[in-house]
N, CA, C and O atoms as a GROMACS GRO file, in nm:
protein
  352
    1MET      N    1   0.083  -0.118   0.000
    1MET     CA    2   0.000   0.000   0.000
    1MET      C    3   0.087   0.124   0.000
    1MET      O    4   0.191   0.127   0.066
    2LEU      N    5   0.047   0.222  -0.071
    2LEU     CA    6   0.112   0.352  -0.067
    2LEU      C    7   0.034   0.440   0.028
    2LEU      O    8  -0.089   0.446   0.020
    3SER      N    9   0.103   0.509   0.114
    3SER     CA   10   0.036   0.598   0.207
    3SER      C   11   0.043   0.740   0.154
    3SER      O   12   0.151   0.798   0.143
    4GLY      N   13  -0.072   0.794   0.122
    4GLY     CA   14  -0.078   0.930   0.072
    4GLY      C   15  -0.121   1.026   0.181
    4GLY      O   16  -0.132   0.989   0.298
    5ALA      N   17  -0.145   1.149   0.142
    5ALA     CA   18  -0.184   1.251   0.238
    5ALA      C   19  -0.323   1.224   0.295
    5ALA      O   20  -0.352   1.261   0.409
    6ILE      N   21  -0.410   1.161   0.218
    6ILE     CA   22  -0.548   1.142   0.262
    6ILE      C   23  -0.578   0.997   0.297
    6ILE      O   24  -0.633   0.970   0.404
    7GLU      N   25  -0.544   0.905   0.210
    7GLU     CA   26  -0.576   0.765   0.234
    7GLU      C   27  -0.471   0.674   0.172
    7GLU      O   28  -0.394   0.715   0.085
    8SER      N   29  -0.470   0.548   0.217
    8SER     CA   30  -0.378   0.449   0.162
    8SER      C   31  -0.432   0.398   0.030
    8SER      O   32  -0.553   0.397   0.007
    9GLU      N   33  -0.341   0.355  -0.057
    9GLU     CA   34  -0.380   0.304  -0.188
    9GLU      C   35  -0.319   0.166  -0.206
    9GLU      O   36  -0.198   0.148  -0.188
   10LEU      N   37  -0.402   0.069  -0.242
   10LEU     CA   38  -0.356  -0.067  -0.264
   10LEU      C   39  -0.274  -0.074  -0.393
   10LEU      O   40  -0.312  -0.016  -0.494
   11ILE      N   41  -0.161  -0.146  -0.389
   11ILE     CA   42  -0.079  -0.168  -0.507
   11ILE      C   43  -0.108  -0.311  -0.553
   11ILE      O   44  -0.056  -0.406  -0.495
   12PRO      N   45  -0.191  -0.327  -0.657
   12PRO     CA   46  -0.233  -0.462  -0.700
   12PRO      C   47  -0.117  -0.555  -0.733
   12PRO      O   48  -0.127  -0.675  -0.709
   13GLU      N   49  -0.009  -0.504  -0.786
   13GLU     CA   50   0.106  -0.587  -0.825
   13GLU      C   51   0.171  -0.654  -0.704
   13GLU      O   52   0.242  -0.753  -0.719
   14LEU      N   53   0.148  -0.601  -0.584
   14LEU     CA   54   0.213  -0.654  -0.465
   14LEU      C   55   0.123  -0.743  -0.380
   14LEU      O   56   0.165  -0.790  -0.274
   15THR      N   57   0.000  -0.768  -0.424
   15THR     CA   58  -0.093  -0.847  -0.342
   15THR      C   59  -0.044  -0.990  -0.320
   15THR      O   60  -0.079  -1.051  -0.219
   16THR      N   61   0.035  -1.044  -0.410
   16THR     CA   62   0.087  -1.180  -0.392
   16THR      C   63   0.230  -1.180  -0.336
   16THR      O   64   0.289  -1.287  -0.323
   17GLN      N   65   0.284  -1.066  -0.304
   17GLN     CA   66   0.423  -1.058  -0.257
   17GLN      C   67   0.434  -1.034  -0.106
   17GLN      O   68   0.544  -1.016  -0.055
   18GLY      N   69   0.322  -1.032  -0.036
   18GLY     CA   70   0.326  -1.004   0.107
   18GLY      C   71   0.377  -1.120   0.190
   18GLY      O   72   0.376  -1.235   0.145
   19SER      N   73   0.422  -1.090   0.310
   19SER     CA   74   0.466  -1.190   0.405
   19SER      C   75   0.479  -1.124   0.541
   19SER      O   76   0.447  -1.006   0.556
   20HIS      N   77   0.526  -1.199   0.638
   20HIS     CA   78   0.545  -1.142   0.772
   20HIS      C   79   0.676  -1.063   0.782
   20HIS      O   80   0.697  -0.992   0.880
   21GLN      N   81   0.763  -1.075   0.683
   21GLN     CA   82   0.887  -0.998   0.684
   21GLN      C   83   0.858  -0.852   0.648
   21GLN      O   84   0.764  -0.821   0.574
   22ASN      N   85   0.939  -0.765   0.702
   22ASN     CA   86   0.926  -0.623   0.670
   22ASN      C   87   0.974  -0.595   0.529
   22ASN      O   88   1.041  -0.677   0.467
   23PHE      N   89   0.939  -0.478   0.479
   23PHE     CA   90   0.992  -0.433   0.351
   23PHE      C   91   1.066  -0.302   0.375
   23PHE      O   92   1.054  -0.242   0.482
   24ILE      N   93   1.141  -0.259   0.276
   24ILE     CA   94   1.216  -0.134   0.287
   24ILE      C   95   1.199  -0.056   0.158
   24ILE      O   96   1.191  -0.115   0.050
   25VAL      N   97   1.194   0.076   0.169
   25VAL     CA   98   1.179   0.163   0.052
   25VAL      C   99   1.305   0.247   0.039
   25VAL      O  100   1.348   0.312   0.134
   26LYS      N  101   1.365   0.244  -0.079
   26LYS     CA  102   1.487   0.321  -0.104
   26LYS      C  103   1.481   0.376  -0.246
   26LYS      O  104   1.470   0.299  -0.341
   27ASN      N  105   1.489   0.507  -0.262
   27ASN     CA  106   1.492   0.573  -0.393
   27ASN      C  107   1.375   0.530  -0.483
   27ASN      O  108   1.397   0.490  -0.597
   28ASP      N  109   1.253   0.536  -0.431
   28ASP     CA  110   1.132   0.501  -0.506
   28ASP      C  111   1.127   0.356  -0.550
   28ASP      O  112   1.060   0.323  -0.648
   29VAL      N  113   1.197   0.269  -0.478
   29VAL     CA  114   1.192   0.126  -0.504
   29VAL      C  115   1.160   0.058  -0.371
   29VAL      O  116   1.223   0.086  -0.269
   30VAL      N  117   1.062  -0.033  -0.372
   30VAL     CA  118   1.024  -0.109  -0.254
   30VAL      C  119   1.088  -0.247  -0.266
   30VAL      O  120   1.074  -0.314  -0.368
   31TYR      N  121   1.159  -0.289  -0.161
   31TYR     CA  122   1.223  -0.421  -0.157
   31TYR      C  123   1.153  -0.504  -0.050
   31TYR      O  124   1.124  -0.452   0.058
   32GLY      N  125   1.126  -0.630  -0.079
   32GLY     CA  126   1.060  -0.715   0.019
   32GLY      C  127   1.089  -0.862  -0.004
   32GLY      O  128   1.158  -0.900  -0.099
   33ILE      N  129   1.035  -0.945   0.087
   33ILE     CA  130   1.051  -1.089   0.081
   33ILE      C  131   0.911  -1.149   0.090
   33ILE      O  132   0.835  -1.116   0.181
   34ASN      N  133   0.876  -1.238  -0.003
   34ASN     CA  134   0.743  -1.297   0.000
   34ASN      C  135   0.742  -1.426   0.084
   34ASN      O  136   0.844  -1.465   0.140
   35ASP      N  137   0.625  -1.490   0.092
   35ASP     CA  138   0.609  -1.611   0.173
   35ASP      C  139   0.690  -1.729   0.121
   35ASP      O  140   0.709  -1.827   0.193
   36HIS      N  141   0.737  -1.722  -0.003
   36HIS     CA  142   0.820  -1.828  -0.061
   36HIS      C  143   0.969  -1.795  -0.049
   36HIS      O  144   1.053  -1.859  -0.112
   37TYR      N  145   1.001  -1.695   0.033
   37TYR     CA  146   1.138  -1.650   0.058
   37TYR      C  147   1.208  -1.604  -0.069
   37TYR      O  148   1.327  -1.627  -0.088
   38GLN      N  149   1.132  -1.538  -0.155
   38GLN     CA  150   1.189  -1.478  -0.275
   38GLN      C  151   1.206  -1.328  -0.250
   38GLN      O  152   1.114  -1.261  -0.202
   39LEU      N  153   1.323  -1.278  -0.282
   39LEU     CA  154   1.350  -1.135  -0.272
   39LEU      C  155   1.295  -1.067  -0.396
   39LEU      O  156   1.322  -1.112  -0.508
   40TRP      N  157   1.218  -0.959  -0.378
   40TRP     CA  158   1.160  -0.888  -0.491
   40TRP      C  159   1.180  -0.739  -0.475
   40TRP      O  160   1.208  -0.689  -0.366
   41LYS      N  161   1.164  -0.668  -0.588
   41LYS     CA  162   1.164  -0.522  -0.582
   41LYS      C  163   1.050  -0.471  -0.668
   41LYS      O  164   1.015  -0.530  -0.770
   42TYR      N  165   0.993  -0.360  -0.626
   42TYR     CA  166   0.882  -0.297  -0.697
   42TYR      C  167   0.922  -0.153  -0.726
   42TYR      O  168   0.952  -0.076  -0.634
   43MET      N  169   0.924  -0.116  -0.855
   43MET     CA  170   0.961   0.019  -0.895
   43MET      C  171   0.834   0.105  -0.899
   43MET      O  172   0.743   0.078  -0.977
   44LEU      N  173   0.831   0.208  -0.815
   44LEU     CA  174   0.713   0.293  -0.805
   44LEU      C  175   0.687   0.373  -0.931
   44LEU      O  176   0.571   0.400  -0.964
   45GLU      N  177   0.792   0.411  -1.004
   45GLU     CA  178   0.773   0.498  -1.121
   45GLU      C  179   0.707   0.428  -1.239
   45GLU      O  180   0.638   0.492  -1.318
   46ASN      N  181   0.728   0.294  -1.252
   46ASN     CA  182   0.667   0.226  -1.366
   46ASN      C  183   0.582   0.104  -1.326
   46ASN      O  184   0.545   0.024  -1.412
   47ASP      N  185   0.552   0.090  -1.197
   47ASP     CA  186   0.463  -0.015  -1.146
   47ASP      C  187   0.503  -0.156  -1.190
   47ASP      O  188   0.418  -0.233  -1.234
   48THR      N  189   0.631  -0.189  -1.179
   48THR     CA  190   0.675  -0.323  -1.217
   48THR      C  191   0.739  -0.395  -1.098
   48THR      O  192   0.808  -0.334  -1.016
   49VAL      N  193   0.714  -0.526  -1.092
   49VAL     CA  194   0.772  -0.611  -0.988
   49VAL      C  195   0.877  -0.700  -1.054
   49VAL      O  196   0.854  -0.754  -1.162
   50GLU      N  197   0.991  -0.713  -0.988
   50GLU     CA  198   1.097  -0.800  -1.039
   50GLU      C  199   1.144  -0.891  -0.927
   50GLU      O  200   1.179  -0.843  -0.819
   51LEU      N  201   1.147  -1.022  -0.951
   51LEU     CA  202   1.203  -1.116  -0.854
   51LEU      C  203   1.355  -1.114  -0.867
   51LEU      O  204   1.409  -1.130  -0.977
   52LEU      N  205   1.423  -1.094  -0.755
   52LEU     CA  206   1.569  -1.081  -0.758
   52LEU      C  207   1.640  -1.211  -0.724
   52LEU      O  208   1.755  -1.231  -0.764
   53GLY      N  209   1.573  -1.301  -0.650
   53GLY     CA  210   1.638  -1.427  -0.617
   53GLY      C  211   1.572  -1.499  -0.503
   53GLY      O  212   1.486  -1.445  -0.434
   54GLN      N  213   1.614  -1.623  -0.485
   54GLN     CA  214   1.563  -1.708  -0.379
   54GLN      C  215   1.652  -1.693  -0.256
   54GLN      O  216   1.774  -1.692  -0.268
   55LEU      N  217   1.590  -1.682  -0.138
   55LEU     CA  218   1.664  -1.668  -0.014
   55LEU      C  219   1.645  -1.794   0.072
   55LEU      O  220   1.549  -1.868   0.051
   56PRO      N  221   1.735  -1.817   0.166
   56PRO     CA  222   1.716  -1.932   0.255
   56PRO      C  223   1.600  -1.906   0.352
   56PRO      O  224   1.564  -1.791   0.377
   57GLU      N  225   1.543  -2.012   0.406
   57GLU     CA  226   1.431  -1.998   0.499
   57GLU      C  227   1.473  -1.938   0.633
   57GLU      O  228   1.387  -1.909   0.717
   58THR      N  229   1.601  -1.920   0.654
   58THR     CA  230   1.651  -1.860   0.778
   58THR      C  231   1.655  -1.708   0.772
   58THR      O  232   1.702  -1.644   0.867
   59VAL      N  233   1.608  -1.650   0.662
   59VAL     CA  234   1.610  -1.504   0.649
   59VAL      C  235   1.509  -1.442   0.746
   59VAL      O  236   1.397  -1.492   0.759
   60ASP      N  237   1.549  -1.334   0.813
   60ASP     CA  238   1.459  -1.264   0.904
   60ASP      C  239   1.399  -1.141   0.836
   60ASP      O  240   1.277  -1.125   0.832
   61TYR      N  241   1.485  -1.053   0.784
   61TYR     CA  242   1.434  -0.931   0.721
   61TYR      C  243   1.544  -0.860   0.645
   61TYR      O  244   1.662  -0.890   0.660
   62ILE      N  245   1.503  -0.764   0.561
   62ILE     CA  246   1.597  -0.679   0.489
   62ILE      C  247   1.638  -0.567   0.584
   62ILE      O  248   1.553  -0.499   0.642
   63THR      N  249   1.768  -0.548   0.599
   63THR     CA  250   1.819  -0.447   0.689
   63THR      C  251   1.845  -0.315   0.617
   63THR      O  252   1.810  -0.208   0.669
   64ASP      N  253   1.906  -0.321   0.498
   64ASP     CA  254   1.940  -0.199   0.426
   64ASP      C  255   1.965  -0.231   0.279
   64ASP      O  256   1.994  -0.345   0.242
   65VAL      N  257   1.952  -0.128   0.197
   65VAL     CA  258   1.980  -0.138   0.054
   65VAL      C  259   2.074  -0.025   0.018
   65VAL      O  260   2.052   0.089   0.058
   66ASN      N  261   2.180  -0.057  -0.058
   66ASN     CA  262   2.278   0.043  -0.096
   66ASN      C  263   2.323   0.016  -0.239
   66ASN      O  264   2.400  -0.078  -0.263
   67ASP      N  265   2.277   0.095  -0.333
   67ASP     CA  266   2.311   0.081  -0.475
   67ASP      C  267   2.288  -0.062  -0.525
   67ASP      O  268   2.176  -0.097  -0.558
   68ASN      N  269   2.393  -0.143  -0.530
   68ASN     CA  270   2.377  -0.279  -0.581
   68ASN      C  271   2.396  -0.386  -0.475
   68ASN      O  272   2.416  -0.503  -0.507
   69ALA      N  273   2.391  -0.347  -0.347
   69ALA     CA  274   2.406  -0.443  -0.237
   69ALA      C  275   2.285  -0.435  -0.145
   69ALA      O  276   2.232  -0.328  -0.117
   70ILE      N  277   2.242  -0.552  -0.098
   70ILE     CA  278   2.130  -0.560  -0.004
   70ILE      C  279   2.179  -0.633   0.120
   70ILE      O  280   2.231  -0.744   0.111
   71LEU      N  281   2.161  -0.570   0.235
   71LEU     CA  282   2.200  -0.630   0.362
   71LEU      C  283   2.077  -0.698   0.422
   71LEU      O  284   1.974  -0.635   0.443
   72ILE      N  285   2.089  -0.829   0.448
   72ILE     CA  286   1.978  -0.910   0.497
   72ILE      C  287   2.021  -0.977   0.627
   72ILE      O  288   2.133  -1.027   0.637
   73THR      N  289   1.933  -0.978   0.725
   73THR     CA  290   1.960  -1.044   0.852
   73THR      C  291   1.907  -1.187   0.847
   73THR      O  292   1.791  -1.210   0.812
   74LEU      N  293   1.993  -1.282   0.883
   74LEU     CA  294   1.957  -1.424   0.886
   74LEU      C  295   1.958  -1.476   1.029
   74LEU      O  296   2.034  -1.427   1.113
   75ARG      N  297   1.875  -1.574   1.056
   75ARG     CA  298   1.876  -1.646   1.183
   75ARG      C  299   1.981  -1.755   1.174
   75ARG      O  300   1.971  -1.842   1.088
   76VAL      N  301   2.080  -1.752   1.258
   76VAL     CA  302   2.183  -1.854   1.256
   76VAL      C  303   2.143  -1.970   1.347
   76VAL      O  304   2.160  -2.086   1.312
   77ALA      N  305   2.090  -1.937   1.464
   77ALA     CA  306   2.045  -2.040   1.558
   77ALA      C  307   1.929  -1.985   1.638
   77ALA      O  308   1.929  -1.868   1.678
   78ALA      N  309   1.833  -2.068   1.662
   78ALA     CA  310   1.721  -2.029   1.747
   78ALA      C  311   1.710  -2.132   1.857
   78ALA      O  312   1.716  -2.252   1.833
   79ARG      N  313   1.692  -2.083   1.979
   79ARG     CA  314   1.688  -2.174   2.092
   79ARG      C  315   1.590  -2.120   2.194
   79ARG      O  316   1.587  -2.001   2.223
   80LYS      N  317   1.510  -2.210   2.248
   80LYS     CA  318   1.418  -2.173   2.355
   80LYS      C  319   1.459  -2.248   2.480
   80LYS      O  320   1.483  -2.368   2.476
   81ASP      N  321   1.466  -2.176   2.590
   81ASP     CA  322   1.498  -2.237   2.718
   81ASP      C  323   1.380  -2.220   2.812
   81ASP      O  324   1.316  -2.115   2.815
   82VAL      N  325   1.351  -2.322   2.888
   82VAL     CA  326   1.248  -2.313   2.992
   82VAL      C  327   1.321  -2.304   3.124
   82VAL      O  328   1.403  -2.390   3.157
   83VAL      N  329   1.291  -2.201   3.199
   83VAL     CA  330   1.358  -2.178   3.327
   83VAL      C  331   1.253  -2.173   3.435
   83VAL      O  332   1.151  -2.106   3.421
   84GLU      N  333   1.279  -2.244   3.543
   84GLU     CA  334   1.187  -2.239   3.658
   84GLU      C  335   1.254  -2.158   3.767
   84GLU      O  336   1.367  -2.188   3.808
   85LEU      N  337   1.185  -2.058   3.814
   85LEU     CA  338   1.237  -1.974   3.921
   85LEU      C  339   1.156  -2.005   4.046
   85LEU      O  340   1.034  -2.018   4.040
   86SER      N  341   1.224  -2.017   4.156
   86SER     CA  342   1.152  -2.039   4.283
   86SER      C  343   1.198  -1.937   4.384
   86SER      O  344   1.316  -1.905   4.394
   87ILE      N  345   1.102  -1.886   4.457
   87ILE     CA  346   1.130  -1.786   4.560
   87ILE      C  347   1.128  -1.857   4.695
   87ILE      O  348   1.029  -1.922   4.730
   88GLU      N  349   1.236  -1.844   4.771
   88GLU     CA  350   1.244  -1.911   4.901
   88GLU      C  351   1.249  -1.810   5.012
   88GLU      O  352   1.256  -1.848   5.129
   0.00000   0.00000   0.00000
């Protein structure tokens, strides 16, 4: 969606590109990751979507975009611990 001064506008080209990962906007280009872990970009000036590549399922989110480089944060290890605390 594009957020304008009055109301948001749906971008039909991006309806199949959504996911729980965040997206980033840089120089009128929106970068995101879809539910199939594909990296995509959407050019606002000509309303086109381009798939840039397949990412591993350990990807968390796009951190930054700089000219021809994209910084992406990956999950290296995930661990849950259960701790019991007792007050004496």
